[in-house]
N, C-alpha and C positions, 0 to 999 in steps of 0.2 A: 404271336411272335414272324417276324419276317423269315422267307427263305428265298434264299435266292440259288438258282442250278449253275455252274460252271462245267461246260465237257468240253467235248474234243480230242481228235485221235491224235492231236499236238502236244504232248503231255509235258515238257517246259513250257510249252506259252501257258498250257492251264495252268498248271503250279504257280507259275507266276502271276498271273491274276488274282490264283487263289491268295497268295501273300501279300496282294495290293489292298484287296478287300479286306482283310484282316489289319492291316496297318491303317488305314483309311476309315474304319466304321468301328468305333468304341464298342466294347461288350460283344463281337463279333468271334462266332467259331467254325470250323470249318469241319466237317464231317466225309469220309470217304472210306468206302469200301473197296480193297485191293481184291480182285479177282482170279489174280493173278495164280495164286493159291488154290485155288478153284478144284486143278487134277487131285489134290491133296483131301480133298471133302470138305474144306472149309473155306470161308471167305474174312480175313481180316479189316476188322473197324475199327478205325483211328478216328479220336475228336483232338483236336488241336486248337490253341491262341496265337497270338503273335507270338509269345514268348514261348511257345513248344506245345511238346504234345500232352493232355489233360490224360486221358485214357485212352486204352485200345481193348477189344477182346475180338472173338471170335464167332460167327455166324453158324449154322453150318447149314449144307445146299438143302435146297427144298428141291426135288422130284430131279435130283441129279443138274438143277441148273442154278448157275449162281447170279445170273440176274433173280429170279423166284426168293432167293438170301436175300438178296439184296433189299425188294420190296419190302418181303416179312420184315426186315429190320431196320428198316430207315426211317420207318413212322414212329415205332415203339421211340425211337432214339430221340423225333423230334418231339415228340410228346412230352418225353420228361425233360432237354433243354426248357421246353415254353412252360411247365408247371413252375422250375425253378426261381423262373420270375429274373432271370441274372443275365440273360439271353439277346440280346437288340437283335441280332441277324444275324442267321444260321447259311454258312456256305455248306450245298452238297458239291462238293468238287466229284464227279464221274466220273468210270474209271474208264480207261481208253476207246471199248468200244459200245457202252452203252450208250443208246441214245436218248436225248435228252425227253423227247413225246412222252412216254412210258410213266416215267418218274414224276414230270411236269404234271400229269392226271392223277397218279398215284396221292400227290402232295396235295392239289387242288382239294382231292373226294373228300378230302381231310378238313378242311377249312374250320368247319363246325367243332374241332375238337383246338382249334387256336392258332392255327399256321395258317398263313396267308403265302400265297407265291409270289414272290414279288418281287422275279426276273429272272431269266435265262438267258446266260450268255455260253457262246462259243467262243474259243478261243484258238487265234490262228495266228504260223508263222506264215506269212505269201512265201515265203521260199518254198516251202513243202507242200501249199497248195496244189499244183499241178503234180506234184508225182504221187499224192495220196489219189487224186479225183483218176491218173490215168492208172490204177495199181488193180488190176482185175484179180487177184490171187485171193484165195479162201479166206476169210478168218481165220478159220483153223491151221492151214500154212503158215501166216502169219504168227500166230502164239496170241491171237485176240479173243478167240470164239471165247461167248459167255456159256456157253453150255456146247455138251458134244453134238447138239443137232443142228447148233448154227449153220446155216449154211449162205449167211450175208458173204457182201465181197469188201474188202478195205475199201475200193471206190464208191459202191452205193451205198455204205454206212457214213462213212468222211462226207458226200453228197445231204443226205437228211440232217444228218449234226449240224452244217453251215447251214443251210434253208431254212430250217424248224426257227431258230433262234432271231428272236429283231434287235439283237446287240450280239455283235461280234468285240473281242479282247482283243486286240491288233497288235502281238511281237513285235519289238524293232529288231527285224532282221539286218543283218548287216550284207547276205546273200539275196534278199529281195530288189529286184528291180522293176522297171514301168509297168513291162510284161503281167509280171506277177500280181502288183496293184491294180491296175486295169482288167484281171483276170478276176479275180473279189471282188470287183465293183460289179461287174455284168452277170454275176454269178448270183449276185444278191442284191441286189440295187436298193431297195426300201429299206436295209439295214442299216442302224445307224453305228459306223466303227468309232471306236474308241481304245486312242492309244495304250497299252498297259505301263508304260512307262512315261513320263511327261508329265502333263498340266492336262491328262482326258479324266473327265468325273467317273470313274468306272463304280464307282459306291454309288455315284447318282442314279447311273442307269439300273444297277440291281435291285433299287427300292424303286423303281420309276412305276410298277406295279405290270401285270400279266394276263392276256386272258387268254385261259388253253382255249377252247370255243374258237375264237377268230385265231389259233396259231392252226389246228386241225382245221381249219376251213382254207386258211391260204395255203396248205400242201395239199387238199384235194384235188383232183384232175377237174372238177365239174366247175371248180370255182379256185383256181389257182391264182397266188399272185405271181404271175410270170413274168421273166424279164421282160423289158423293153427293148428294140432296137438300136447297136451299138456300133461304133468303131475305132477303139482308141489304141494304140501302141502294140498295135499288131494282134490285138485281138479285137474280137467281132461277131457279134450277137445278133442271129437271123432269126424275125419274128415271119413265121411262114401261114397264112390265113385264105384257107378256099372254103367254098361254097359248094364241094363237090366231092363224095363220096371215093373210097381209093376200090380199085381190082385187090380182089385178098389176092388173089395166086401171084399177079406184079407186085406187089409189093412185098411180098412174102419174099422173093426172090430177090429184093433190094433189101433186105435188112439187113443184112451185114454190112455193104456200102455204107449206109445211111448211120447207123449204129458208129461206124467206124472216124463217122467223119468229122465228128466233135470231140471235143473232153467231157460235154457234159450236153444230154437234149433230153426235154421232157414236155409235157403236154398232153393233150386230148385230141381222139382224132375219129375218124367216120368211115367205117367199113363198110363197105355196099351187101355183101350177105349177113350181113347184121345191124341193117341201119336203126335198131330200137337203141340198139347199144352203146354209153359211151362207155370207149375203150380208153384206158393212161397206157401214157408212154412215158417210160424213165431209163434212163441209160447214161451208164458211167463205167469208165474202165474198159469198153469196149462190151460189156453184156450189157443185154435190153431185158427190162421187167414188162410184157405187154397183160393188161389185165382190164378186167371189166370193173365198172365203176358205176354201176347199174343205168339206168333210162336215162335217155334224153328227155325233156321237160314235155317235147315236143310231141311225146308218144304216150304223155301221160293223159289220160280223164280233168277236165277241168278239176274234177272236185277234186285231181289227189293236190292238187297244186296249193291248196290252203296247209297240208302236212311237208309242204318243201322247208328250209330255211329260208330266208329271207334273205341270204346272202346267195345263196343258189338262185332263187330267183332273179336276182339283181345281175348274178352274170351270165344267164341264159338271156336277159334280157338284152346285153352289150352286142351278143351276138347274133340276135333275133333274124330270120330272112321271113320275106312274104310269104315266101312256098313252100320251105322244110324247118321254120324254128329257128332252134338252136345248134340244129345238126350243123357239125364242121369239121373242117381241121384248123388247131390252133398249135403249133409244136414249135417250138426254140432250141436252136442250135446255139451252144456258146464256145468258142475254142481259140487257142494261138490258131496263124497261119489258114481261119476258117476256107474254104473253096465257093462263097456264096455261089456262084452260078453255076458250079459243079452240082454243087448240093440241090438247086432247084428246081433244077434238067432230073434229077434222079427223078425227086418229087413230085414233080410236075405227068412225070411217063406212068407214074402206080397210080393216078386217078383216072377215072373212066372215061372214056374217049365222048365224045357226042352223041356218035348214036348209041353206044351202051346204057349211055346216062339217059336216053330217050325211054330206052325200052320199060322204064317205070320199075317199082322196088319189089314187084312179083318176080321179077327177069332177075332181077339182081340177087335172090336170095339161093336161084340154083345156081350161081357160078361155082367154081371150084372152092371148094374150103378148107382154105388154106390154111384156116388162123387156128381150128378147131381140138388141135392137140394144144398149142400155145396157150387160148380158153379152157382148156378141157372139158368141151363141148361131149 
């Protein structure tokens, strides 16, 4: 049985996309787990088709986690539908803040049980794109947390929902303008945009197939499919690529300016006092997440390369430098009204000077360890 995931914080657009799929694909049903009731100890599951609700029930919380309850309840329901032989397509409509990556991996893990993940779609109202991307509130404050321990923000959750899906179901919004549409195109330039209304083939997109490993690789800092340089309708994307490490203290002092310079920024970067560690940069809503994403390939012995996925080796080859291999800065900033020159000036000022660079790696490791707290070293 084919299974398609439809998610996104834009609930009206998401519901429209699901209704469109139910109407377009004969023998399709939609499953939805409402996590809004989790505060009362249960998750409400609804199964419906184009004519209305077929069944509903409750799933108890698992370890006080609504998302855990969803995972525990979802697969048995999908298997029941598959066993009936009556369902061609099961549309999993995710609740607002549930991210598609985790659910896609759960479903794929059960492919041997008659389930085929055929598509992952994020529904988008272009007029709400920037407000969500600029919302630094915790999900808990917004009433969208999936667990008491949920520390995500609206902005970073929305960014991951948007960028993970290869297909965007785009609502026809009277409030959206050219800037909104340019921002959507630049944030995820490789996505297939399908109108929810009109003549868009949303059903074809839902049944086209989905590669969960490729999707995960496209999000990993070491080999992410990052946006390209662009400038349209007042929205710009700056791709900043350099072959010299950052000075940890100067970069740390500039973090606030860099994080607030764009609605969205992400990529990988090279820090002088951690020269062998590939660091991931992920910022939205005025907040930045910095984390270790493993070693640069240049720091690994040749024998270890055989254990590295081909997509990772290919990404490293594109950045390869004869002196320091794949170690580099590759950061991408996207925003309306982006100050390219000002942003580049700040970034350049954070790099090692010629004298600092010439001192070599042993000297770099003794620079002020400004990022150790962020990296929990």
